[in-house]
N, C-alpha and C positions, 0 to 999 in steps of 0.2 A: 509662337521663335521672340520668348519679350526681350527688350531693349532697355527695360529703365532703371539695370543698373549701371556703373557709371562702368570704363568702357576700357581696358590697360592702353599701357600708348606701346606704336606697333612693335619697338622693341621692345618688350615683355613676350609678344604672341611670337614671338619668333622664338625666343626662349623658351617656348610648351610646340610650336606646328615645326616650327624651323619655319620661319616665313609673315614676314609684314602684312599683311591683309588678313586689314581685320576684321573683315567676315569672312572669311575662311576658318576664322576661330568663334564667331560666332557660334556655326552653324555648325563642324563636329564638331564643338561643346553639346549644343543642343541634340546630334544627332548624337552625341557619342549618352547625356542622359538620357535622354529614349531609348535606346536600345538596352539598359543598361532594367530601363521600369518595364518593358516588353520580355527578358527571360526570368523577371523574378516576377509576373507576375499570369506569364507563363504555367509553373512553378509553385503556384499559387500559396506567392504568401507579398504581393504587393510590397513597392517602395515601402508604402503609408503605413506600414504595419510595421514597422524598426522605429528605435525610443532613439538606441544611439548608433549615428551614422559617422564611415572615413571613411574620407578620399585621402588613401596615398598615395604619393605620389601628383600630387593637386599643381603644383601645380599660380600661375597667381589664380587659381578659382577656374578655371578653362569648361569643366562641371558643372563644377559647386552651384555653381549660381541656377541654374537650372535645377536647382532641385530650394528652390528659396519659397515653393508654395508647401514644402510639408512640416510647415506649422506646429505635427505634435509631434518634431524629431529635433536630437539637437546632433547637429550636422560640425564636422569636424576636416577640417584641412590638414594634411603633415605634409614637406616638403624638403631637400635639402635642399637647392637656394633661398638664400637667407631675402633676397633681390624683390619675387616671386611674394615672399608675402606675406612681407611686412606691407604691397600694394593692396593683396587679399585684407590686413585686416587691418587697414587702414574707411579700404571699401564697398566690404561685404559681410556686410551691419553684422547679420543673423547667422553668422559659423564660426568658428572660433580657429583660430590659424596658427600651425607656431614649428617652427623647423625644426627640423633632425637631421644630424650623421648621415652619412655613407654607410657604415656598421656598426652604431648603436647602440640601446636598447631604445627602446621610444620609450617615452615619460608618460605612458597611464597603468592602472593594477591590471592584471592576473584578470583573463571573462568581462575588461568590460563596454563590446561592441555587442550587437548584433546583427550586422552587417557591417566587413571590410572587402573595399572595390579600390582596385586597383593598373588603371590604366592605359595601356602603353610602356610598363613600370618595369616588369619585369624580361621586357623585349632591351633593354638598356646594363648589362648585372651583369658579369660574369654569375661562372655556376655556384665559385662557393658564396660571391651574396646573395644571390637567388635562396639558399640552405639554409644561409642566415634570415633572413624578412620572410621565407614558410611561412618557418619556427618564429616568430618574433610577429605575429601578423593571426597563426594559430592561439597565438598567448593569450594574445589579452584581447581575442575569438568570445566570448559565452556558449558556454554547450550548446549547440545546436544554432550557434545564429550560422552566415550565409560567409561566403568568401568569394566573392569574381573578379578571375584581374582577365585577363587581354595574355595572347602573346602568336607575335608572327610561325605558323604551320602550315603545310600542306603547300598553297596557292604561296610559300612567303618563296620557295626553296629555287622554284625560280633561279634567282639570284645571289648565287652560292657558285662556285669553283666544280669542277668534277673531284675532288675529294670530301668537296669539302659537303657536298650532293650524296658520294656516296655514306660518308662515314650517317649520314641527316635516314634513306632509309633504309640503317641498320637499325634504325632505333637510337642515338646519339644525339643532344643536345650540342649546337654548332653551337662557335660564341664570335665576334669576329674585334678584335681588338681588347682585347680585357679592361688591358691595362686604361681606356681612358666607364669603366666601370660609372652609371651615372650620369652620361654624357649619349649624342645621340653620335659621335660616332662611335662609339658601341650598338652590339647592332648585336645578338641572341636569337636564336631561331627554335623550335619548340616542338619534333616529327609531336603525332597524338600520345603517342606509347611512355617514348618519358615525362609529360606534359601526366598523362595520367599516376603510371608507375614511380616514381620521383616526386617532380615534383608538386604536385599530390597523396606524397605517401602518408599517412594516417588520418587524410583528409576519405569526406568520401563525396564522391563524382557527381554530385548532382544532373549534370549535360557540359556537354560540349557542343557549342558551334558556332563550325567553319565559317571562319568571318563572320562571327558573330556578331560584332563590334563591325559595323559597313563604315559606318568615317574613316576611317585605315585600315582597314576589310585583314581582323586582326581577327584571332575564334579569342570562342571568350569560352572558359572553363569557372566552373556555377559548381563551390566546393559549398561543403559542411562539412564543422565540427562537432563529433560523437556527446554528445548525451545528455539525458531521460527523458526528454520530452523533445523531439525531435522537430523544426522547424520546418521540413519541408516533409508528407505524401507519393511515395511512391510504388 
């Protein structure tokens, strides 16, 4: 794990991981990047084969900073919070960073990226916003490109109340405090059936890895946009 890049102040670390522990920020960012590398390599498309990569919901670059070695890739990070983006723009010069609104369109043309990942983003959005952003991320994804997201799956349902757990067990997504979408106060829980058939509607589900994002114990879903030359062979 390389620490040769500037390290954000504890206050920015807290905005991303709800902890002022800088070592935890660096460690979980490295683990997140490694998890992404592993699931892509396992599916025959290593991360260094992607030319245009978007880290959606990047914060101050917790994961992006660990992709500095991808010198043949153009890396972009986007987030709704302006302060972390300003820090990343100043300190992580190998990538570009932009802000986006909570429900706006992204300032990219259709079919712009061949890899988009969103780690612990759909876990903090209302159902309406999740559907909006899945549509928007699919729009900017190249045909055959990969979308990698994490969600709170089966192992997280123990946090739910009895009525909420019953709804989850019947295949319904449960969202706590949806009015605080975009912050840690909002928490969404995704049954596998919902993630595959509703959240991933219109995309090919390449792999579901329970607890694949080991640093935060969230499920990975690797999806691909249909296209004449698929990036994956199953």
